[in-house]
C-alpha positions as CSV (number, residue, x, y, z in Angstrom):
1,M,0.0,0.0,0.0
2,S,1.1,3.5,-0.8
3,R,-0.1,6.7,0.7
4,I,-1.1,9.2,-2.0
5,W,-2.0,12.8,-1.7
6,L,-4.3,14.5,-4.1
7,S,-5.1,18.2,-4.7
8,I,-8.7,18.8,-5.5
9,G,-10.2,22.1,-6.7
10,S,-13.2,23.7,-8.3
11,N,-14.4,27.1,-9.3
12,I,-17.6,26.2,-11.0
13,E,-20.5,25.0,-8.8
14,R,-17.7,24.4,-6.3
15,E,-19.4,22.6,-3.4
16,L,-21.4,20.4,-5.7
17,H,-18.5,19.2,-7.8
18,I,-16.1,18.7,-4.8
19,T,-18.7,16.7,-2.9
20,E,-19.4,14.5,-5.9
21,A,-15.7,14.0,-6.6
22,L,-15.0,13.0,-3.0
23,S,-17.9,10.6,-3.1
24,Q,-16.6,8.9,-6.3
25,L,-13.1,8.8,-4.9
26,E,-14.3,7.2,-1.7
27,S,-16.1,4.5,-3.7
28,E,-12.9,3.7,-5.5
29,L,-10.2,4.3,-2.9
30,G,-11.9,4.1,0.5
31,K,-12.1,6.7,3.3
32,A,-9.9,9.8,2.9
33,I,-7.9,12.0,5.1
34,L,-9.2,15.5,4.3
35,S,-7.7,18.8,4.8
36,P,-9.7,21.9,5.6
37,Y,-11.2,23.6,2.5
38,Y,-9.6,26.9,1.4
39,E,-10.8,29.6,-1.0
40,S,-8.3,31.2,-3.2
41,P,-8.3,33.5,-6.2
42,A,-7.9,32.0,-9.7
43,E,-4.2,31.6,-10.5
44,G,-2.9,32.6,-13.9
45,F,-6.3,33.8,-15.3
46,E,-9.3,35.9,-14.5
47,G,-12.1,33.8,-13.0
48,P,-14.2,32.9,-10.0
49,D,-12.4,31.9,-6.8
50,F,-11.5,28.3,-6.3
51,I,-12.2,26.0,-3.4
52,N,-9.2,23.7,-2.8
53,L,-8.3,20.9,-0.5
54,V,-6.0,17.9,-0.2
55,A,-7.1,14.3,0.3
56,G,-5.0,11.4,1.3
57,Y,-5.7,7.7,0.6
58,D,-3.9,4.4,1.1
59,T,-4.0,2.4,-2.1
60,D,-2.6,-0.5,-4.1
61,K,-3.5,1.1,-7.4
62,R,-0.6,2.1,-9.6
63,P,0.0,5.8,-10.5
64,A,-1.1,5.5,-14.1
65,E,-4.3,3.7,-13.1
66,L,-5.0,6.5,-10.5
67,I,-4.5,9.3,-13.1
68,K,-6.9,7.5,-15.5
69,L,-9.4,7.2,-12.7
70,F,-9.1,10.9,-11.8
71,N,-9.5,11.9,-15.5
72,S,-12.6,9.8,-15.7
73,I,-14.1,11.4,-12.6
74,E,-13.2,14.8,-14.0
75,S,-14.8,14.1,-17.4
76,G,-17.9,12.7,-15.7
77,L,-18.3,15.9,-13.8
78,G,-18.2,18.0,-16.9
79,R,-14.5,18.9,-16.9
80,T,-13.5,20.0,-20.4
81,R,-9.8,20.1,-21.3
82,T,-8.6,23.1,-23.3
83,E,-5.2,24.0,-24.6
84,K,-5.0,26.7,-21.9
85,K,-3.4,25.4,-18.8
86,F,-5.1,27.9,-16.6
87,S,-8.9,28.1,-16.9
88,S,-12.1,27.7,-14.9
89,R,-13.0,24.1,-14.2
90,T,-15.8,22.0,-12.6
91,I,-13.2,19.8,-10.9
92,D,-9.5,19.3,-10.9
93,I,-7.9,16.2,-9.3
94,D,-4.1,16.1,-9.3
95,L,-2.0,13.3,-7.9
96,L,0.6,15.1,-5.8
97,T,2.6,12.2,-4.4
98,Y,2.8,8.5,-4.6
99,G,4.4,7.3,-1.4
100,D,8.0,8.4,-1.3
101,Q,8.6,7.7,-4.9
102,V,10.2,10.1,-7.4
103,I,8.7,9.1,-10.7
104,E,7.2,10.4,-14.0
105,V,3.7,9.2,-14.8
106,M,1.9,10.1,-18.0
107,G,4.0,13.2,-18.4
108,K,3.7,14.3,-14.8
109,Q,6.6,14.4,-12.3
110,L,5.8,13.1,-8.8
111,P,6.0,14.6,-6.4
112,R,4.3,17.4,-8.3
113,D,6.2,20.7,-8.3
114,D,2.8,22.4,-7.6
115,I,3.4,21.5,-3.9
116,L,6.1,24.0,-3.6
117,K,4.7,26.6,-6.0
118,Y,1.1,27.2,-4.8
119,S,-0.2,28.1,-1.4
120,F,-3.5,26.4,-2.2
121,V,-1.7,23.1,-2.6
122,L,1.0,23.4,0.1
123,K,-1.1,24.8,3.0
124,P,-3.8,22.0,2.9
125,L,-1.0,19.4,2.5
126,A,0.8,20.9,5.5
127,D,-2.5,20.7,7.5
128,V,-2.8,16.9,7.0
129,A,0.8,15.8,6.5
130,A,2.8,18.4,8.5
131,D,5.5,15.9,9.5
132,E,5.8,14.1,6.2
133,V,9.0,14.8,4.4
134,H,9.1,16.0,0.8
135,V,11.3,13.4,-0.8
136,L,13.3,15.8,-2.9
137,T,14.0,18.6,-0.4
138,G,14.3,16.6,2.8
139,K,12.1,19.2,4.6
140,T,8.7,18.5,6.1
141,Y,5.6,20.1,4.5
142,Q,5.2,22.2,7.6
143,Q,8.7,23.5,7.2
144,H,7.9,24.4,3.6
145,W,4.8,26.2,4.7
146,D,6.6,28.1,7.4
147,E,9.0,29.4,4.7
148,F,6.4,30.0,2.0
149,T,5.4,33.5,0.9
150,P,2.9,35.0,0.2
151,K,0.5,33.4,2.6
152,D,-2.3,36.0,2.5
153,R,-4.2,34.7,-0.5
154,L,-5.9,31.8,1.2
155,I,-9.1,31.9,3.2
156,R,-9.9,28.8,5.3
157,L,-13.6,27.9,5.0
């Protein structure tokens, strides 16, 4: 079994899509460890504010299988993929870590660099995995959060 951490966000019918995504994830992966929810402005484009959280699961599923599952859930909840990286979305589910492995899966590097780039990813992760060590930096997620700036763009819901 590997502990995985996911970043989940939505800025279109936010509560509805997050609730439904978590329900589908639970049916596939079991009970989650959930961070508090945070509201943050859209990053990289003009759009409604997002709600973001981090969810943790213990699973035997392989990373590629997980990403296919997440893409299927996203599509089922109306997520449309555009060529633009930054845009509004019904739901976004990103695999952040897969145990302590450093791997590339379907074009994505794990652990995801988003962990150290965005407060809406790092803060919820530090809330639920404060003492876990980022495999590439050797620092805990809490240490990364303590050093992170700016911190003023998140509102805990």
